[in-house]
N, C-alpha and C positions, 0 to 999 in steps of 0.2 A: 376133598373137603377138609381133611385133617391138615394138609399143607396150608390151605387158606386160613384155617383157624390159627395155626402157628404164627402166621404173619400178623393177624389181629392181636394175638396175645403179646407179641413183641412190641407192637405199637402201644397197646394199653399199658404196659409196664412203665412206659415213659411218663404217663400222666397220673398215675396213682401215687398218692402222697405217702402211704406207709404200708407195712405188710398186712395190716388188717384189711385195707382196701383190696389187696391182692387176694387174700384168702377168702374173704366175704362168705363166712359160714351160713348166714341167713340166705344169701342168694343161692348157694349150693343146695340147700334144702328145698328152696322153691323150684329149682330145676329138677331135682329128684322127684318131687311130688308131681310135677308136670309130666315127666316121662313115664312114671308109674301109671298115671291115668291114661296116657296115650297107649301104653302097653295093653292095659285092660281093654281099651276101646278096639284095638286091633287084634285081640286074641293072643297076645304074647304073655309069657310069664313075667310079672312085674319084678320078681326077685332077681331074675337074670338080667333084666334091663337095668335095674338099680345097680347091680354089681358092675356091669359094663360101664355105666356112666360115672360111678364113683371112681373107678380106676382111671378112666379118661380124664376126669376133672382133676384128680390128684396129680396126674402126670403134667397136665397143663399148668396147674398151680405151681408145681416145682419148677417148671420151665420159666414161668413168669417171675417167680421169686429170684431166679438167677439173673434174669434180664433186669429186674428192678434194682438189684444190687449194683449193677454196672454204672 
């Protein structure tokens, strides 16, 4: 799934107009809220899930920023 996500990130970088579109902090917080709620629903620790997702999102944003600069 991560490999597939990388492909989508690479494609999305071509269409975004600026770095704010890439970083999308509001969207990041929406995703974090969603996964925290899912974690609670499935009996997982929301703090752990949030850390995992924040790390993953940060890595993909960095990757997309590099692609966007090309």
